[in-house]
N, C-alpha and C positions, 0 to 999 in steps of 0.2 A: 519455447515457453517464454511468455512475457512475465516480466516481474513488475509491470506497471499496472496499478489498480485505479481506475477512474470512477469517481462519484461525483455527480453534478449536484451541488447544493445550492439553492435559490431562496430568496425570501419568499414567504407566503403572499401570494398576490391576489388570492380570491378566497371564496369560502369553501372550496373543494380542497381539502388538504390531501394532496397525493403523498404517499409513503412507499418508497421502494418500487416504483414503477420503472420500465426501461424506456430508454430514448430509442429513436431509430439509429443512432450511431453505436448502440450497445452500452452506453453509460446507465448507471443506476441513477435514479433522479429522485431527490428529496426535497419537498419544499419545507423550510424550517422557519422557526421564529425563536430566538433566544428570549426575546422580551416576553412573548406569550408562552414559552416553554412547549412549543409544537414540533415534534418530531427530531428534537436535539438528541435525546437519548437513543432513539431508534437508529438515527443516522451514524452516531459514534459507534454503537455496538455493532452495525453492519459493516462499517469500515474495519473495525477490529477483527471480525470474522474473516472478511476478505484478506487482510494481511497474514493472519494466522494460516489461512488456506495457501497462500503463496509461500509461505515459510516452509510448510509442511512439504509442499511440491519440490521446494528447492533441497530440503533434506533428503527426499526420497530419490532425486535425480543426481545428486552430488556425492559419490561415495566417500570423498575426502572429508566432507563434513561429519559424516557418520561414523567413520572410522577413526578420526582424530589425526588424519595424516596432515602434515603441515603442507600449505599451499604457497606460503611466502616465507622468506627468511629476512629478518632484520639483523643488521649488524651494527656494531659500534663504530666501525671506521668509515671514513668518507669514501666515496667512489673515487677510482683514479681519475686524475686530470687528464685531459686530452693533451698529447704532445705535439709540437709543431711550430 
């Protein structure tokens, strides 16, 4: 399972405003313009949706996360120095 999310965001270059189409590489593609408020909200909302989906997948596949089992321990002491 990949934890990487790709969304390609480009400036609007033409009159045809594309929102949420896919590229041949599998990226979602959004033409946006902050100046003209074109697809900014839609792009942000889609990115949040993708991140939430990935987080949900991670919770479903990692039992330590859902059971609260510790996966790493932090200590106050420094690690032992190598001797030699």
